[in-house]
C-alpha positions in Angstrom: -6.8 25.9 32.4 -8.0 27.4 29.1 -7.7 25.4 25.9 -4.9 26.5 23.5 -6.1 28.7 20.7 -5.4 27.4 17.3 -5.0 29.8 14.4 -7.5 28.9 11.7 -6.2 30.3 8.4 -8.3 28.3 5.9 -12.0 28.5 4.8 -14.3 26.0 3.3 -17.5 27.1 1.6 -20.3 24.6 0.9 -23.7 24.9 -0.7 -26.7 23.9 1.4 -30.4 23.9 1.2 -32.3 26.1 3.5 -33.6 23.0 5.3 -30.1 21.7 5.9 -28.8 25.0 7.2 -31.8 25.3 9.6 -31.2 21.8 10.9 -27.5 22.4 11.4 -28.1 25.7 13.1 -30.6 24.1 15.5 -28.3 21.2 16.3 -25.4 23.6 17.0 -27.7 25.7 19.2 -28.8 22.7 21.2 -25.1 21.9 21.9 -24.3 25.5 22.8 -21.9 25.7 19.8 -21.5 28.0 16.9 -22.4 26.6 13.5 -18.7 26.5 12.6 -17.8 24.6 15.9 -20.6 22.1 15.4 -19.8 21.6 11.7 -16.1 21.2 12.3 -16.6 18.7 15.1 -18.8 16.5 12.9 -16.5 16.8 9.9 -13.6 15.8 12.1 -15.4 12.8 13.4 -16.5 11.7 9.9 -13.1 12.2 8.4 -11.4 10.1 11.2 -14.1 7.4 10.7 -13.6 7.3 6.9 -9.8 7.2 7.2 -9.9 4.5 9.8 -12.3 2.4 7.7 -10.1 2.8 4.6 -7.2 1.4 6.6 -9.0 -1.5 8.3 -9.4 -4.9 6.7 -12.5 -6.8 7.9 -12.6 -10.6 7.5 -15.4 -13.0 8.0 -14.9 -15.5 10.8 -14.0 -18.2 8.2 -11.5 -15.9 6.5 -9.9 -14.9 9.8 -9.5 -18.5 10.8 -7.8 -19.3 7.5 -5.6 -16.2 7.8 -4.6 -17.2 11.4 -3.8 -20.7 10.3 -1.6 -19.4 7.4 0.4 -17.4 9.9 1.2 -20.5 11.9 2.4 -22.4 8.8 6.0 -22.3 7.7 6.8 -19.5 5.3 6.7 -20.6 1.6 10.1 -20.9 -0.1 9.4 -18.1 -2.5 8.7 -15.7 0.4 11.9 -16.7 2.1 13.9 -16.1 -1.1 12.3 -12.7 -1.5 13.1 -11.7 2.0 16.7 -12.9 1.6 17.3 -10.5 -1.4 19.3 -7.4 -0.8 17.1 -4.3 -0.6 17.0 -2.0 -3.6 16.4 0.9 -1.3 19.7 0.6 0.4 
C-alpha cells in the first residue's frame, strides 16, 4: 500500500555555509533521501522534542517526593473555597 501524498504548499528558505550544505547532502544521500526529505524529517523530530520539553516539568527526586506528599495531604481551605466559587466562564 502506497503512502498517502500530502500537498506541500509552503516553502522555507534558510541560509547555510557550503560546509553545512555538503554535510546535509551527504547525510541525505546515505539515507537514500532527498535533501528536502532529510531536512524535513530532522526538523520534525527536533520540533516535537522542543515542544515536548517545553510542556514537561522535571523534578529532582527530593522535589518529586515533596510534591507526591502534598498530593496526599488534605486540600488547603483556600483551595477548597476557590474551587467552590461559581465559574466566571459559565
